[in-house]
C-alpha positions in Angstrom: -3.3 -9.9 20.9 -6.0 -7.5 19.5 -5.6 -5.7 16.1 -4.3 -2.5 17.6 -1.6 -4.4 19.6 -0.7 -6.4 16.4 -0.2 -3.2 14.3 1.9 -1.6 17.1 4.0 -4.8 17.4 4.4 -5.0 13.6 5.5 -1.4 13.3 8.1 -2.0 16.0 9.5 -5.2 14.4 9.0 -5.0 10.7 11.0 -2.3 8.8 8.9 -2.4 5.6 10.9 0.1 3.7 14.0 -1.9 4.2 12.4 -5.1 2.8 9.3 -4.8 0.7 10.3 -1.6 -1.0 13.6 -3.0 -2.0 12.0 -5.8 -4.0 11.3 -5.2 -7.7 7.5 -5.0 -7.1 8.1 -2.6 -4.1 10.3 -0.3 -6.2 7.8 -0.3 -9.0 5.0 0.5 -6.5 6.9 3.5 -5.0 7.8 4.9 -8.5 4.2 4.5 -9.6 2.7 6.2 -6.6 5.2 9.1 -6.8 4.4 9.6 -10.4 0.7 9.7 -9.6 1.3 12.2 -6.7 2.9 14.6 -9.1 -0.5 14.9 -10.9 -2.2 16.1 -7.7 -3.3 19.7 -7.3 -1.5 21.8 -4.7 -2.7 21.5 -1.1 -2.5 19.4 2.0 -2.1 15.6 1.4 -3.7 13.2 3.9 -1.8 9.9 3.9 -4.2 7.3 5.4 -2.4 4.2 6.7 0.9 6.1 6.3 3.1 3.6 8.2 6.5 5.2 8.4 5.7 7.9 5.9 7.9 6.8 3.0 5.3 6.6 0.3 3.9 10.1 0.8 7.4 11.6 1.0 7.3 11.8 -2.8 4.5 14.5 -2.5 5.9 18.0 -3.1 2.8 20.1 -3.7 1.9 20.9 -0.1 2.0 19.8 3.5 1.6 16.1 4.5 -0.6 14.8 7.3 -0.3 11.1 8.1 -2.8 8.9 9.9 -2.0 5.4 11.1 -3.2 3.1 13.9 0.4 2.2 14.9 2.1 4.7 17.2 5.6 3.2 16.8 5.3 3.7 13.0 4.2 7.3 13.5 7.1 8.0 15.8 9.6 6.8 13.2 7.8 8.8 10.5 8.1 12.0 12.6 11.8 11.4 13.2 12.3 11.0 9.5 10.0 13.7 8.2 9.8 16.3 11.1 7.9 18.9 9.0 4.9 16.6 8.5 2.1 16.1 11.0 1.3 12.6 12.1 -1.9 11.5 14.0 -2.6 8.2 15.6 -6.1 7.1 14.4 -8.2 4.3 12.9 -9.0 4.8 9.2 -12.5 3.4 9.8 -13.1 6.2 12.4 -12.0 9.5 10.8 -14.6 11.6 12.4 -11.9 13.7 14.1 -11.2 15.2 10.6 -13.4 18.1 9.5 -15.4 18.2 6.3 -13.3 19.4 3.3 -10.2 19.7 5.5 -7.6 18.4 3.1 -7.0 18.8 -0.6 -5.9 15.2 -1.5 -5.8 11.7 0.0 -3.4 8.8 -0.5 -4.5 5.4 0.7 -1.9 2.8 -0.3 -1.9 -0.8 0.7 -4.4 -0.2 3.6 -7.9 -0.5 2.3 -7.5 -4.3 2.0 -7.1 -4.6 5.8 -10.5 -3.1 6.8 -14.0 -4.5 7.0 -16.0 -1.5 5.7 -14.1 -0.3 2.7 -17.2 1.4 1.2 -17.7 3.4 4.4 -14.0 4.5 4.4 -14.3 5.8 0.8 -17.4 7.8 1.8 -15.4 9.3 4.6 -12.7 10.2 2.1 -15.3 12.1 0.0 -16.4 14.0 3.1 -12.8 15.0 4.1 -11.5 16.0 0.6 -12.0 19.6 -0.6 -13.8 20.1 -4.0 -11.4 19.5 -6.8 -9.1 17.3 -4.7 -7.7 14.0 -5.7 -7.9 10.5 -4.2 -5.4 7.7 -5.0 -6.0 4.2 -3.7 -3.7 1.2 -4.3 -4.2 -2.4 -3.1 -3.7 -6.0 -4.1 -5.6 -7.2 -7.2 -7.1 -10.7 -7.7 -8.1 -13.1 -10.5 -11.1 -15.3 -10.5 -11.9 -15.7 -6.9 -11.8 -12.9 -4.4 -9.6 -13.9 -1.4 -10.9 -13.6 2.1 -7.4 -13.7 3.4 -4.1 -13.3 1.5 -1.4 -15.3 3.3 1.7 -13.3 4.3 4.6 -14.9 6.0 6.6 -11.7 6.3 5.2 -10.5 9.6 5.7 -14.0 11.1 9.3 -13.9 9.9 9.8 -10.9 12.2 8.1 -12.6 15.1 4.6 -11.2 14.7 1.7 -13.6 14.2 -1.5 -12.4 12.6 -4.3 -12.2 15.2 -7.9 -13.4 14.9 -9.9 -10.9 12.9 -7.0 -9.7 10.8 -8.2 -8.8 7.3 -6.1 -9.0 4.2 -8.2 -9.2 1.0 -8.0 -7.6 -2.5 -10.0 -5.5 -4.8 -10.3 -5.3 -8.6 -10.0 -1.8 -10.2 -13.7 -2.0 -11.1 -14.6 -2.6 -7.4 -12.5 0.4 -6.3 -14.1 2.5 -9.1 -17.6 1.4 -8.0 -16.9 2.4 -4.4 -15.6 5.8 -5.4 -18.4 6.7 -7.8 -21.0 5.5 -5.3 -19.4 7.9 -2.8 -19.7 10.8 -5.2 -16.2 10.9 -6.8 -15.5 11.5 -10.4 -13.5 8.6 -11.8 -10.3 9.8 -13.5 -8.5 6.5 -14.0 -8.3 3.0 -12.7 -6.4 -0.1 -13.6 -3.6 -2.4 -12.5 0.2 -2.1 -12.3 3.4 -4.1 -11.4 2.7 -6.2 -14.5 6.5 -6.6 -14.8 6.6 -8.8 -11.7 3.5 -10.9 -12.4 4.1 -14.7 -12.1 7.8 -14.9 -11.6 8.2 -12.9 -8.4 5.4 -14.8 -6.7 7.0 -18.1 -7.9 10.5 -17.2 -6.6 9.0 -16.0 -3.3 7.2 -19.3 -2.8 10.5 -21.2 -3.3 12.2 -19.0 -0.7 9.2 -19.3 1.7 9.6 -23.1 1.6 13.3 -22.9 2.3 12.8 -20.7 5.4 9.7 -22.6 6.6 10.1 -24.0 10.2 13.5 -22.3 10.6 14.5 -19.8 13.3 13.4 -16.2 13.1 17.0 -15.1 12.4 17.4 -17.7 9.6 14.1 -16.6 8.1 15.3 -13.0 8.0 18.5 -14.1 6.3 16.6 -16.0 3.7 14.3 -13.0 3.2 17.4 -10.8 2.5 18.7 -13.5 0.1 15.3 -13.5 -1.6 15.4 -9.7 -2.2 18.9 -10.0 -3.8 17.7 -12.8 -6.0 14.6 -11.0 -7.1 16.5 -7.9 -8.0 19.1 -9.8 -10.0 16.3 -11.7 -11.9 14.5 -8.4 -12.6 17.7 -6.8 -13.8 18.0 -9.6 -16.3 14.4 -9.2 -17.4 15.0 -5.4 -17.8 18.2 -6.0 -19.8 16.4 -8.2 -22.2 13.4 -5.8 -22.3 11.0 -8.5 -21.2 9.5 -6.1 -18.7 8.5 -3.8 -21.6 6.7 -6.8 -23.3 5.0 -7.7 -20.0 3.7 -4.2 -19.6 2.4 -4.1 -23.2 0.8 -7.5 -23.4 -0.4 -8.6 -19.9 -4.0 -7.7 -19.3 -3.7 -7.2 -15.5 -1.1 -6.7 -12.8 -1.0 -7.9 -9.2 -1.9 -4.4 -7.9 -5.1 -2.4 -8.5 -5.3 1.4 -8.4 -7.9 4.2 -8.5 -7.4 7.9 -9.2 -10.5 9.9 -8.5 -11.5 13.6 -8.1 -14.1 15.3 -5.9 -16.3 17.5 -8.2 -16.0 21.2 -7.8 
């Protein structure tokens, strides 16, 4: 199975919005991205690596164009958001898009899956109109940059990662460096999802060990149980206002972000 076939298969089998975006970290991510999108200027938004279109659905300042390598994901996105335009394409080969053809770009949870991240950010600069905004989010890391972040979720849905599959992470400083090198003006960079640091990963590992070597259907059931457990635990943290303390005192969160602007 090559990478294109993998992403098509994953899009068919893995309803990300029904699982990841129902976890505490997923809900925090969606809310964060939607808040950031409200800061964008009016104009066309290009959602690169759009999947089923959920994240960019929070954009209300203009038309949405989504690009993704997986055709099944685009078909679902079009059925859900028929007013948007969706194009099958590789984010490392965006030559089919003209210079200064969109006002803003969202690239969420995608740049960690490509080999030439710097080249992609340069292509973003070419495509964005002067004054337009760029928002990138991706996994963050601590001391050692991972070459591959393990992820049992696709396998739980019967999709094994192929050879050559990339899943790495970037610090905010690395995202900022790529953007400035490409010509962007840095507006903001940092981390988020601090409220879920440590405990969500620990609980997820426990559930992953419980579903290890079980059938695909049992693994899905365990995954649903994990989502319920994570949300109950987060509700308790929120009730006790521990999440506020984590946001205030933790230096970094598990997700990095960059907000940049193309100079006029």
